[in-house]
All heavy atoms as a GROMACS GRO file, in nm:
protein
  560
    1MET      N    1   0.309  -1.185  -0.381
    1MET     CA    2   0.269  -1.224  -0.248
    1MET      C    3   0.142  -1.152  -0.205
    1MET      O    4   0.057  -1.212  -0.142
    1MET     CB    5   0.381  -1.196  -0.149
    1MET     CG    6   0.501  -1.286  -0.162
    1MET     SD    7   0.637  -1.241  -0.052
    1MET     CE    8   0.562  -1.259   0.106
    2LEU      N    9   0.135  -1.025  -0.237
    2LEU     CA   10   0.018  -0.947  -0.196
    2LEU      C   11  -0.109  -0.999  -0.261
    2LEU      O   12  -0.211  -1.019  -0.195
    2LEU     CB   13   0.038  -0.800  -0.233
    2LEU     CG   14   0.148  -0.725  -0.160
    2LEU    CD1   15   0.175  -0.592  -0.227
    2LEU    CD2   16   0.111  -0.706  -0.016
    3MET      N   17  -0.104  -1.020  -0.391
    3MET     CA   18  -0.223  -1.066  -0.463
    3MET      C   19  -0.261  -1.208  -0.424
    3MET      O   20  -0.378  -1.240  -0.417
    3MET     CB   21  -0.200  -1.054  -0.613
    3MET     CG   22  -0.205  -0.911  -0.661
    3MET     SD   23  -0.210  -0.901  -0.839
    3MET     CE   24  -0.066  -0.807  -0.872
    4THR      N   25  -0.163  -1.292  -0.397
    4THR     CA   26  -0.193  -1.429  -0.355
    4THR      C   27  -0.266  -1.430  -0.223
    4THR      O   28  -0.366  -1.499  -0.206
    4THR     CB   29  -0.064  -1.512  -0.346
    4THR    OG1   30   0.001  -1.512  -0.472
    4THR    CG2   31  -0.093  -1.655  -0.302
    5GLY      N   32  -0.215  -1.352  -0.127
    5GLY     CA   33  -0.283  -1.343   0.002
    5GLY      C   34  -0.424  -1.291  -0.011
    5GLY      O   35  -0.518  -1.345   0.048
    6ALA      N   36  -0.441  -1.187  -0.089
    6ALA     CA   37  -0.574  -1.129  -0.108
    6ALA      C   38  -0.666  -1.228  -0.179
    6ALA      O   39  -0.785  -1.237  -0.147
    6ALA     CB   40  -0.563  -0.999  -0.188
    7ALA      N   41  -0.613  -1.304  -0.274
    7ALA     CA   42  -0.695  -1.402  -0.347
    7ALA      C   43  -0.749  -1.511  -0.255
    7ALA      O   44  -0.856  -1.566  -0.280
    7ALA     CB   45  -0.613  -1.465  -0.460
    8PHE      N   46  -0.675  -1.541  -0.147
    8PHE     CA   47  -0.720  -1.642  -0.052
    8PHE      C   48  -0.796  -1.582   0.066
    8PHE      O   49  -0.815  -1.647   0.168
    8PHE     CB   50  -0.602  -1.725  -0.003
    8PHE     CG   51  -0.555  -1.824  -0.106
    8PHE    CD1   52  -0.446  -1.797  -0.186
    8PHE    CD2   53  -0.622  -1.944  -0.125
    8PHE    CE1   54  -0.403  -1.887  -0.283
    8PHE    CE2   55  -0.581  -2.035  -0.221
    8PHE     CZ   56  -0.470  -2.006  -0.300
    9GLY      N   57  -0.839  -1.457   0.051
    9GLY     CA   58  -0.921  -1.394   0.153
    9GLY      C   59  -0.846  -1.339   0.271
    9GLY      O   60  -0.906  -1.300   0.371
   10LEU      N   61  -0.713  -1.334   0.265
   10LEU     CA   62  -0.633  -1.277   0.374
   10LEU      C   63  -0.638  -1.126   0.363
   10LEU      O   64  -0.602  -1.070   0.259
   10LEU     CB   65  -0.489  -1.326   0.363
   10LEU     CG   66  -0.390  -1.277   0.466
   10LEU    CD1   67  -0.425  -1.332   0.604
   10LEU    CD2   68  -0.249  -1.321   0.428
   11PRO      N   69  -0.686  -1.055   0.466
   11PRO     CA   70  -0.687  -0.909   0.460
   11PRO      C   71  -0.545  -0.858   0.435
   11PRO      O   72  -0.455  -0.887   0.513
   11PRO     CB   73  -0.738  -0.866   0.597
   11PRO     CG   74  -0.809  -0.986   0.650
   11PRO     CD   75  -0.738  -1.105   0.593
   12THR      N   76  -0.526  -0.786   0.327
   12THR     CA   77  -0.392  -0.747   0.284
   12THR      C   78  -0.385  -0.596   0.265
   12THR      O   79  -0.465  -0.538   0.192
   12THR     CB   80  -0.357  -0.817   0.151
   12THR    OG1   81  -0.373  -0.958   0.169
   12THR    CG2   82  -0.215  -0.789   0.109
   13THR      N   83  -0.289  -0.535   0.333
   13THR     CA   84  -0.267  -0.391   0.323
   13THR      C   85  -0.123  -0.365   0.284
   13THR      O   86  -0.031  -0.421   0.344
   13THR     CB   87  -0.298  -0.321   0.457
   13THR    OG1   88  -0.433  -0.347   0.494
   13THR    CG2   89  -0.277  -0.171   0.447
   14LEU      N   90  -0.103  -0.280   0.186
   14LEU     CA   91   0.030  -0.238   0.144
   14LEU      C   92   0.049  -0.095   0.187
   14LEU      O   93  -0.021  -0.005   0.143
   14LEU     CB   94   0.044  -0.249  -0.008
   14LEU     CG   95   0.173  -0.193  -0.070
   14LEU    CD1   96   0.296  -0.265  -0.014
   14LEU    CD2   97   0.168  -0.202  -0.220
   15TRP      N   98   0.144  -0.072   0.279
   15TRP     CA   99   0.176   0.061   0.328
   15TRP      C  100   0.292   0.112   0.246
   15TRP      O  101   0.402   0.059   0.252
   15TRP     CB  102   0.210   0.054   0.475
   15TRP     CG  103   0.255   0.182   0.540
   15TRP    CD1  104   0.274   0.303   0.481
   15TRP    CD2  105   0.287   0.199   0.677
   15TRP    NE1  106   0.315   0.394   0.573
   15TRP    CE2  107   0.324   0.334   0.695
   15TRP    CE3  108   0.287   0.114   0.787
   15TRP    CZ2  109   0.362   0.384   0.818
   15TRP    CZ3  110   0.324   0.164   0.910
   15TRP    CH2  111   0.361   0.297   0.926
   16LEU      N  112   0.268   0.213   0.167
   16LEU     CA  113   0.371   0.274   0.083
   16LEU      C  114   0.423   0.400   0.151
   16LEU      O  115   0.347   0.494   0.176
   16LEU     CB  116   0.313   0.308  -0.055
   16LEU     CG  117   0.267   0.186  -0.135
   16LEU    CD1  118   0.162   0.224  -0.236
   16LEU    CD2  119   0.386   0.123  -0.204
   17THR      N  120   0.551   0.400   0.184
   17THR     CA  121   0.611   0.517   0.248
   17THR      C  122   0.623   0.631   0.148
   17THR      O  123   0.616   0.609   0.027
   17THR     CB  124   0.750   0.484   0.304
   17THR    OG1  125   0.835   0.450   0.195
   17THR    CG2  126   0.744   0.370   0.405
   18ASP      N  127   0.643   0.750   0.198
   18ASP     CA  128   0.660   0.866   0.110
   18ASP      C  129   0.778   0.846   0.016
   18ASP      O  130   0.769   0.876  -0.103
   18ASP     CB  131   0.680   0.994   0.193
   18ASP     CG  132   0.555   1.035   0.270
   18ASP    OD1  133   0.455   0.963   0.267
   18ASP    OD2  134   0.560   1.142   0.333
   19GLY      N  135   0.888   0.792   0.068
   19GLY     CA  136   1.006   0.766  -0.015
   19GLY      C  137   0.978   0.666  -0.125
   19GLY      O  138   1.023   0.684  -0.239
   20CYS      N  139   0.902   0.563  -0.093
   20CYS     CA  140   0.867   0.462  -0.193
   20CYS      C  141   0.780   0.523  -0.302
   20CYS      O  142   0.802   0.500  -0.421
   20CYS     CB  143   0.796   0.345  -0.125
   20CYS     SG  144   0.744   0.215  -0.238
   21LEU      N  145   0.682   0.602  -0.263
   21LEU     CA  146   0.595   0.667  -0.362
   21LEU      C  147   0.673   0.764  -0.449
   21LEU      O  148   0.648   0.774  -0.570
   21LEU     CB  149   0.479   0.739  -0.292
   21LEU     CG  150   0.370   0.647  -0.236
   21LEU    CD1  151   0.273   0.727  -0.151
   21LEU    CD2  152   0.298   0.575  -0.347
   22ASN      N  153   0.770   0.836  -0.390
   22ASN     CA  154   0.853   0.927  -0.470
   22ASN      C  155   0.935   0.849  -0.571
   22ASN      O  156   0.949   0.892  -0.687
   22ASN     CB  157   0.945   1.009  -0.379
   22ASN     CG  158   0.868   1.110  -0.297
   22ASN    OD1  159   0.759   1.150  -0.333
   22ASN    ND2  160   0.926   1.150  -0.185
   23ALA      N  161   0.991   0.735  -0.531
   23ALA     CA  162   1.069   0.652  -0.623
   23ALA      C  163   0.981   0.597  -0.734
   23ALA      O  164   1.020   0.596  -0.852
   23ALA     CB  165   1.137   0.538  -0.548
   24LEU      N  166   0.860   0.552  -0.700
   24LEU     CA  167   0.769   0.499  -0.802
   24LEU      C  168   0.725   0.608  -0.900
   24LEU      O  169   0.705   0.581  -1.018
   24LEU     CB  170   0.646   0.437  -0.735
   24LEU     CG  171   0.668   0.304  -0.663
   24LEU    CD1  172   0.544   0.265  -0.585
   24LEU    CD2  173   0.708   0.196  -0.762
   25ALA      N  174   0.712   0.732  -0.850
   25ALA     CA  175   0.671   0.842  -0.937
   25ALA      C  176   0.775   0.871  -1.045
   25ALA      O  177   0.741   0.923  -1.152
   25ALA     CB  178   0.644   0.967  -0.854
   26ALA      N  179   0.901   0.836  -1.017
   26ALA     CA  180   1.009   0.861  -1.114
   26ALA      C  181   1.016   0.752  -1.221
   26ALA      O  182   1.088   0.767  -1.319
   26ALA     CB  183   1.142   0.869  -1.041
   27LEU      N  184   0.940   0.644  -1.202
   27LEU     CA  185   0.941   0.532  -1.296
   27LEU      C  186   0.815   0.535  -1.383
   27LEU      O  187   0.715   0.596  -1.345
   27LEU     CB  188   0.946   0.400  -1.219
   27LEU     CG  189   1.067   0.379  -1.128
   27LEU    CD1  190   1.046   0.255  -1.043
   27LEU    CD2  191   1.194   0.366  -1.211
   28PRO      N  192   0.818   0.466  -1.497
   28PRO     CA  193   0.695   0.454  -1.576
   28PRO      C  194   0.586   0.382  -1.495
   28PRO      O  195   0.616   0.299  -1.409
   28PRO     CB  196   0.736   0.370  -1.696
   28PRO     CG  197   0.885   0.373  -1.700
   28PRO     CD  198   0.931   0.399  -1.559
   29ALA      N  199   0.462   0.413  -1.522
   29ALA     CA  200   0.350   0.350  -1.452
   29ALA      C  201   0.358   0.198  -1.466
   29ALA      O  202   0.393   0.146  -1.570
   29ALA     CB  203   0.218   0.401  -1.507
   30ASN      N  204   0.326   0.129  -1.358
   30ASN     CA  205   0.333  -0.016  -1.354
   30ASN      C  206   0.191  -0.071  -1.343
   30ASN      O  207   0.123  -0.048  -1.243
   30ASN     CB  208   0.418  -0.059  -1.235
   30ASN     CG  209   0.435  -0.208  -1.224
   30ASN    OD1  210   0.337  -0.282  -1.221
   30ASN    ND2  211   0.558  -0.252  -1.217
   31ASP      N  212   0.146  -0.143  -1.444
   31ASP     CA  213   0.009  -0.195  -1.446
   31ASP      C  214  -0.020  -0.288  -1.328
   31ASP      O  215  -0.128  -0.285  -1.272
   31ASP     CB  216  -0.021  -0.268  -1.577
   31ASP     CG  217  -0.033  -0.173  -1.695
   31ASP    OD1  218  -0.056  -0.052  -1.673
   31ASP    OD2  219  -0.018  -0.220  -1.809
   32SER      N  220   0.077  -0.370  -1.290
   32SER     CA  221   0.056  -0.463  -1.178
   32SER      C  222   0.029  -0.388  -1.049
   32SER      O  223  -0.061  -0.424  -0.973
   32SER     CB  224   0.177  -0.554  -1.161
   32SER     OG  225   0.192  -0.637  -1.273
   33LEU      N  226   0.106  -0.284  -1.024
   33LEU     CA  227   0.083  -0.204  -0.903
   33LEU      C  228  -0.049  -0.130  -0.910
   33LEU      O  229  -0.120  -0.118  -0.810
   33LEU     CB  230   0.198  -0.105  -0.882
   33LEU     CG  231   0.331  -0.164  -0.839
   33LEU    CD1  232   0.438  -0.055  -0.834
   33LEU    CD2  233   0.321  -0.233  -0.705
   34SER      N  234  -0.083  -0.081  -1.026
   34SER     CA  235  -0.208  -0.007  -1.042
   34SER      C  236  -0.331  -0.095  -1.019
   34SER      O  237  -0.437  -0.046  -0.985
   34SER     CB  238  -0.216   0.053  -1.183
   34SER     OG  239  -0.112   0.143  -1.204
   35GLN      N  240  -0.317  -0.226  -1.036
   35GLN     CA  241  -0.429  -0.318  -1.023
   35GLN      C  242  -0.442  -0.382  -0.885
   35GLN      O  243  -0.530  -0.464  -0.864
   35GLN     CB  244  -0.417  -0.427  -1.128
   35GLN     CG  245  -0.429  -0.375  -1.269
   35GLN     CD  246  -0.400  -0.483  -1.373
   35GLN    OE1  247  -0.360  -0.593  -1.340
   35GLN    NE2  248  -0.419  -0.449  -1.498
   36LEU      N  249  -0.356  -0.346  -0.792
   36LEU     CA  250  -0.361  -0.409  -0.660
   36LEU      C  251  -0.499  -0.397  -0.595
   36LEU      O  252  -0.550  -0.494  -0.541
   36LEU     CB  253  -0.254  -0.350  -0.568
   36LEU     CG  254  -0.111  -0.391  -0.597
   36LEU    CD1  255  -0.014  -0.314  -0.509
   36LEU    CD2  256  -0.092  -0.542  -0.579
   37ALA      N  257  -0.558  -0.279  -0.601
   37ALA     CA  258  -0.690  -0.259  -0.539
   37ALA      C  259  -0.795  -0.348  -0.604
   37ALA      O  260  -0.886  -0.396  -0.536
   37ALA     CB  261  -0.730  -0.112  -0.548
   38ASP      N  262  -0.783  -0.374  -0.733
   38ASP     CA  263  -0.878  -0.461  -0.802
   38ASP      C  264  -0.872  -0.604  -0.749
   38ASP      O  265  -0.968  -0.679  -0.763
   38ASP     CB  266  -0.850  -0.462  -0.952
   38ASP     CG  267  -0.870  -0.326  -1.017
   38ASP    OD1  268  -0.945  -0.243  -0.960
   38ASP    OD2  269  -0.812  -0.302  -1.124
   39PHE      N  270  -0.760  -0.642  -0.690
   39PHE     CA  271  -0.742  -0.776  -0.636
   39PHE      C  272  -0.766  -0.782  -0.485
   39PHE      O  273  -0.740  -0.882  -0.421
   39PHE     CB  274  -0.602  -0.829  -0.668
   39PHE     CG  275  -0.586  -0.864  -0.813
   39PHE    CD1  276  -0.536  -0.772  -0.903
   39PHE    CD2  277  -0.623  -0.989  -0.860
   39PHE    CE1  278  -0.520  -0.804  -1.037
   39PHE    CE2  279  -0.610  -1.021  -0.994
   39PHE     CZ  280  -0.558  -0.928  -1.083
   40GLY      N  281  -0.813  -0.672  -0.429
   40GLY     CA  282  -0.847  -0.670  -0.287
   40GLY      C  283  -0.735  -0.627  -0.195
   40GLY      O  284  -0.745  -0.643  -0.074
   41VAL      N  285  -0.630  -0.568  -0.249
   41VAL     CA  286  -0.520  -0.518  -0.167
   41VAL      C  287  -0.548  -0.372  -0.133
   41VAL      O  288  -0.570  -0.290  -0.221
   41VAL     CB  289  -0.384  -0.531  -0.240
   41VAL    CG1  290  -0.272  -0.471  -0.156
   41VAL    CG2  291  -0.355  -0.676  -0.272
   42ARG      N  292  -0.549  -0.342  -0.005
   42ARG     CA  293  -0.570  -0.205   0.042
   42ARG      C  294  -0.434  -0.135   0.041
   42ARG      O  295  -0.340  -0.179   0.107
   42ARG     CB  296  -0.626  -0.208   0.183
   42ARG     CG  297  -0.650  -0.074   0.245
   42ARG     CD  298  -0.700  -0.093   0.388
   42ARG     NE  299  -0.718   0.034   0.454
   42ARG     CZ  300  -0.709   0.049   0.585
   42ARG    NH1  301  -0.683  -0.056   0.663
   42ARG    NH2  302  -0.726   0.168   0.639
   43CYS      N  303  -0.422  -0.027  -0.033
   43CYS     CA  304  -0.297   0.049  -0.042
   43CYS      C  305  -0.312   0.176   0.040
   43CYS      O  306  -0.405   0.254   0.019
   43CYS     CB  307  -0.265   0.084  -0.187
   43CYS     SG  308  -0.236  -0.060  -0.290
   44VAL      N  309  -0.220   0.197   0.135
   44VAL     CA  310  -0.227   0.313   0.223
   44VAL      C  311  -0.096   0.388   0.220
   44VAL      O  312   0.010   0.333   0.188
   44VAL     CB  313  -0.263   0.272   0.368
   44VAL    CG1  314  -0.397   0.202   0.373
   44VAL    CG2  315  -0.155   0.186   0.430
   45ALA      N  316  -0.103   0.517   0.256
   45ALA     CA  317   0.014   0.604   0.263
   45ALA      C  318  -0.015   0.712   0.367
   45ALA      O  319  -0.128   0.726   0.414
   45ALA     CB  320   0.043   0.666   0.127
   46SER      N  321   0.087   0.789   0.399
   46SER     CA  322   0.069   0.897   0.496
   46SER      C  323  -0.009   1.012   0.434
   46SER      O  324  -0.020   1.024   0.312
   46SER     CB  325   0.206   0.947   0.544
   46SER     OG  326   0.270   1.020   0.440
   47GLU      N  327  -0.060   1.098   0.520
   47GLU     CA  328  -0.135   1.215   0.474
   47GLU      C  329  -0.046   1.308   0.391
   47GLU      O  330  -0.097   1.385   0.310
   47GLU     CB  331  -0.189   1.293   0.594
   47GLU     CG  332  -0.294   1.219   0.672
   47GLU     CD  333  -0.335   1.291   0.799
   47GLU    OE1  334  -0.245   1.338   0.872
   47GLU    OE2  335  -0.455   1.300   0.824
   48THR      N  336   0.085   1.301   0.412
   48THR     CA  337   0.178   1.392   0.342
   48THR      C  338   0.228   1.334   0.210
   48THR      O  339   0.308   1.398   0.143
   48THR     CB  340   0.298   1.422   0.432
   48THR    OG1  341   0.366   1.299   0.464
   48THR    CG2  342   0.256   1.491   0.560
   49ALA      N  343   0.185   1.216   0.175
   49ALA     CA  344   0.234   1.152   0.052
   49ALA      C  345   0.195   1.233  -0.071
   49ALA      O  346   0.084   1.285  -0.081
   49ALA     CB  347   0.177   1.011   0.040
   50ALA      N  348   0.290   1.243  -0.164
   50ALA     CA  349   0.264   1.314  -0.289
   50ALA      C  350   0.171   1.231  -0.376
   50ALA      O  351   0.178   1.109  -0.375
   50ALA     CB  352   0.396   1.339  -0.362
   51PRO      N  353   0.084   1.297  -0.451
   51PRO     CA  354  -0.004   1.220  -0.540
   51PRO      C  355   0.078   1.154  -0.651
   51PRO      O  356   0.181   1.206  -0.692
   51PRO     CB  357  -0.098   1.326  -0.597
   51PRO     CG  358  -0.028   1.455  -0.578
   51PRO     CD  359   0.065   1.440  -0.461
   52GLY      N  360   0.033   1.042  -0.694
   52GLY     CA  361   0.100   0.969  -0.801
   52GLY      C  362  -0.002   0.890  -0.880
   52GLY      O  363  -0.122   0.911  -0.867
   53TYR      N  364   0.047   0.795  -0.959
   53TYR     CA  365  -0.045   0.716  -1.041
   53TYR      C  366  -0.114   0.607  -0.961
   53TYR      O  367  -0.215   0.552  -1.005
   53TYR     CB  368   0.027   0.657  -1.163
   53TYR     CG  369   0.128   0.549  -1.132
   53TYR    CD1  370   0.090   0.416  -1.125
   53TYR    CD2  371   0.262   0.579  -1.111
   53TYR    CE1  372   0.181   0.317  -1.098
   53TYR    CE2  373   0.354   0.481  -1.085
   53TYR     CZ  374   0.314   0.350  -1.078
   53TYR     OH  375   0.405   0.251  -1.050
   54LEU      N  376  -0.064   0.574  -0.843
   54LEU     CA  377  -0.128   0.472  -0.760
   54LEU      C  378  -0.240   0.533  -0.677
   54LEU      O  379  -0.225   0.643  -0.623
   54LEU     CB  380  -0.026   0.408  -0.664
   54LEU     CG  381   0.078   0.319  -0.726
   54LEU    CD1  382   0.174   0.270  -0.618
   54LEU    CD2  383   0.015   0.200  -0.794
   55GLN      N  384  -0.350   0.462  -0.667
   55GLN     CA  385  -0.459   0.503  -0.581
   55GLN      C  386  -0.426   0.455  -0.441
   55GLN      O  387  -0.419   0.334  -0.417
   55GLN     CB  388  -0.590   0.444  -0.629
   55GLN     CG  389  -0.635   0.495  -0.764
   55GLN     CD  390  -0.674   0.640  -0.757
   55GLN    OE1  391  -0.592   0.728  -0.781
   55GLN    NE2  392  -0.798   0.666  -0.723
   56VAL      N  393  -0.404   0.547  -0.348
   56VAL     CA  394  -0.375   0.511  -0.210
   56VAL      C  395  -0.473   0.581  -0.117
   56VAL      O  396  -0.521   0.690  -0.146
   56VAL     CB  397  -0.229   0.546  -0.169
   56VAL    CG1  398  -0.130   0.465  -0.249
   56VAL    CG2  399  -0.201   0.693  -0.182
   57GLU      N  400  -0.499   0.516  -0.006
   57GLU     CA  401  -0.582   0.574   0.099
   57GLU      C  402  -0.487   0.645   0.194
   57GLU      O  403  -0.397   0.584   0.250
   57GLU     CB  404  -0.655   0.460   0.170
   57GLU     CG  405  -0.742   0.501   0.284
   57GLU     CD  406  -0.805   0.381   0.353
   57GLU    OE1  407  -0.800   0.268   0.300
   57GLU    OE2  408  -0.856   0.401   0.465
   58LYS      N  409  -0.503   0.775   0.211
   58LYS     CA  410  -0.414   0.852   0.297
   58LYS      C  411  -0.463   0.844   0.441
   58LYS      O  412  -0.580   0.871   0.469
   58LYS     CB  413  -0.404   0.995   0.248
   58LYS     CG  414  -0.334   1.002   0.112
   58LYS     CD  415  -0.303   1.143   0.073
   58LYS     CE  416  -0.225   1.142  -0.058
   58LYS     NZ  417  -0.182   1.276  -0.095
   59LEU      N  418  -0.372   0.805   0.531
   59LEU     CA  419  -0.405   0.785   0.671
   59LEU      C  420  -0.318   0.874   0.760
   59LEU      O  421  -0.206   0.909   0.724
   59LEU     CB  422  -0.383   0.639   0.710
   59LEU     CG  423  -0.461   0.534   0.631
   59LEU    CD1  424  -0.422   0.395   0.677
   59LEU    CD2  425  -0.610   0.555   0.646
   60SER      N  426  -0.370   0.904   0.878
   60SER     CA  427  -0.294   0.983   0.975
   60SER      C  428  -0.177   0.900   1.028
   60SER      O  429  -0.177   0.776   1.019
   60SER     CB  430  -0.383   1.026   1.091
   60SER     OG  431  -0.418   0.912   1.168
   61ALA      N  432  -0.080   0.968   1.087
   61ALA     CA  433   0.036   0.899   1.143
   61ALA      C  434  -0.005   0.799   1.251
   61ALA      O  435   0.048   0.688   1.258
   61ALA     CB  436   0.135   1.002   1.198
   62ALA      N  437  -0.100   0.836   1.335
   62ALA     CA  438  -0.145   0.747   1.442
   62ALA      C  439  -0.212   0.621   1.384
   62ALA      O  440  -0.189   0.511   1.433
   62ALA     CB  441  -0.243   0.820   1.533
   63THR      N  442  -0.292   0.638   1.282
   63THR     CA  443  -0.358   0.523   1.220
   63THR      C  444  -0.257   0.431   1.155
   63THR      O  445  -0.268   0.308   1.165
   63THR     CB  446  -0.462   0.571   1.116
   63THR    OG1  447  -0.556   0.658   1.181
   63THR    CG2  448  -0.536   0.455   1.054
   64LEU      N  449  -0.156   0.488   1.090
   64LEU     CA  450  -0.051   0.405   1.029
   64LEU      C  451   0.026   0.327   1.135
   64LEU      O  452   0.057   0.209   1.116
   64LEU     CB  453   0.045   0.492   0.948
   64LEU     CG  454  -0.011   0.544   0.816
   64LEU    CD1  455   0.085   0.646   0.755
   64LEU    CD2  456  -0.035   0.430   0.718
   65ARG      N  457   0.056   0.390   1.249
   65ARG     CA  458   0.127   0.319   1.357
   65ARG      C  459   0.044   0.201   1.409
   65ARG      O  460   0.097   0.096   1.444
   65ARG     CB  461   0.160   0.414   1.471
   65ARG     CG  462   0.283   0.498   1.448
   65ARG     CD  463   0.326   0.569   1.575
   65ARG     NE  464   0.223   0.657   1.630
   65ARG     CZ  465   0.202   0.783   1.593
   65ARG    NH1  466   0.276   0.837   1.499
   65ARG    NH2  467   0.107   0.854   1.649
   66ASN      N  468  -0.087   0.218   1.413
   66ASN     CA  469  -0.175   0.113   1.464
   66ASN      C  470  -0.189  -0.003   1.366
   66ASN      O  471  -0.232  -0.111   1.406
   66ASN     CB  472  -0.312   0.169   1.498
   66ASN     CG  473  -0.309   0.253   1.622
   66ASN    OD1  474  -0.227   0.232   1.710
   66ASN    ND2  475  -0.397   0.351   1.628
   67LEU      N  476  -0.156   0.017   1.239
   67LEU     CA  477  -0.167  -0.091   1.142
   67LEU      C  478  -0.086  -0.212   1.184
   67LEU      O  479  -0.134  -0.325   1.176
   67LEU     CB  480  -0.116  -0.045   1.004
   67LEU     CG  481  -0.211   0.030   0.914
   67LEU    CD1  482  -0.141   0.068   0.785
   67LEU    CD2  483  -0.336  -0.050   0.885
   68SER      N  484   0.035  -0.191   1.231
   68SER     CA  485   0.120  -0.304   1.266
   68SER      C  486   0.067  -0.380   1.386
   68SER      O  487   0.084  -0.501   1.397
   68SER     CB  488   0.264  -0.259   1.290
   68SER     OG  489   0.269  -0.168   1.398
   69SER      N  490  -0.001  -0.313   1.479
   69SER     CA  491  -0.056  -0.383   1.595
   69SER      C  492  -0.179  -0.465   1.559
   69SER      O  493  -0.215  -0.559   1.628
   69SER     CB  494  -0.087  -0.286   1.708
   69SER     OG  495  -0.188  -0.196   1.668
   70ASP      N  496  -0.244  -0.430   1.448
   70ASP     CA  497  -0.364  -0.500   1.404
   70ASP      C  498  -0.334  -0.616   1.309
   70ASP      O  499  -0.424  -0.688   1.268
   70ASP     CB  500  -0.461  -0.404   1.334
   70ASP     CG  501  -0.517  -0.300   1.428
   70ASP    OD1  502  -0.516  -0.324   1.550
   70ASP    OD2  503  -0.560  -0.194   1.379
   71CYS      N  504  -0.206  -0.633   1.272
   71CYS     CA  505  -0.169  -0.733   1.172
   71CYS      C  506  -0.114  -0.859   1.237
   71CYS      O  507  -0.050  -0.853   1.341
   71CYS     CB  508  -0.062  -0.677   1.077
   71CYS     SG  509  -0.119  -0.540   0.979
   72GLN      N  510  -0.138  -0.971   1.172
   72GLN     CA  511  -0.078  -1.096   1.215
   72GLN      C  512   0.063  -1.110   1.162
   72GLN      O  513   0.146  -1.178   1.221
   72GLN     CB  514  -0.162  -1.214   1.167
   72GLN     CG  515  -0.297  -1.221   1.233
   72GLN     CD  516  -0.378  -1.340   1.180
   72GLN    OE1  517  -0.332  -1.419   1.101
   72GLN    NE2  518  -0.501  -1.349   1.227
   73GLN      N  519   0.090  -1.044   1.050
   73GLN     CA  520   0.222  -1.054   0.988
   73GLN      C  521   0.253  -0.924   0.916
   73GLN      O  522   0.166  -0.865   0.853
   73GLN     CB  523   0.221  -1.168   0.885
   73GLN     CG  524   0.351  -1.186   0.811
   73GLN     CD  525   0.344  -1.305   0.716
   73GLN    OE1  526   0.267  -1.396   0.733
   73GLN    NE2  527   0.425  -1.302   0.615
   74VAL      N  528   0.376  -0.875   0.934
   74VAL     CA  529   0.419  -0.753   0.868
   74VAL      C  530   0.541  -0.786   0.782
   74VAL      O  531   0.637  -0.844   0.832
   74VAL     CB  532   0.455  -0.643   0.969
   74VAL    CG1  533   0.509  -0.520   0.899
   74VAL    CG2  534   0.334  -0.607   1.055
   75LEU      N  535   0.536  -0.753   0.655
   75LEU     CA  536   0.648  -0.772   0.564
   75LEU      C  537   0.696  -0.635   0.520
   75LEU      O  538   0.616  -0.550   0.485
   75LEU     CB  539   0.606  -0.854   0.442
   75LEU     CG  540   0.545  -0.991   0.470
   75LEU    CD1  541   0.495  -1.053   0.340
   75LEU    CD2  542   0.648  -1.081   0.534
   76VAL      N  543   0.826  -0.616   0.520
   76VAL     CA  544   0.884  -0.488   0.479
   76VAL      C  545   0.964  -0.511   0.353
   76VAL      O  546   1.050  -0.598   0.347
   76VAL     CB  547   0.973  -0.430   0.590
   76VAL    CG1  548   1.034  -0.298   0.545
   76VAL    CG2  549   0.895  -0.413   0.719
   77PHE      N  550   0.936  -0.432   0.250
   77PHE     CA  551   1.007  -0.442   0.123
   77PHE      C  552   1.085  -0.316   0.099
   77PHE      O  553   1.041  -0.210   0.124
   77PHE     CB  554   0.909  -0.465   0.007
   77PHE     CG  555   0.835  -0.594   0.018
   77PHE    CD1  556   0.712  -0.601   0.077
   77PHE    CD2  557   0.891  -0.710  -0.032
   77PHE    CE1  558   0.644  -0.720   0.085
   77PHE    CE2  559   0.824  -0.830  -0.024
   77PHE     CZ  560   0.699  -0.835   0.035
   0.00000   0.00000   0.00000
């Protein structure tokens, strides 16, 4: 869904929570997730997120809260 939206020019941001990043860190690297930025998907996380194999843009808590107000649609996975 993320790549399809980005392919059609829809501004697409994936907000990865700290818990999600911790779970992903315990799994083998996933090429599809690693390539999201190459397809125009902006990946963001909190400033406190642990580093992992995914390239994420770390944002302040206030900036993350404002993401939902700037979006036309929010999907939670």
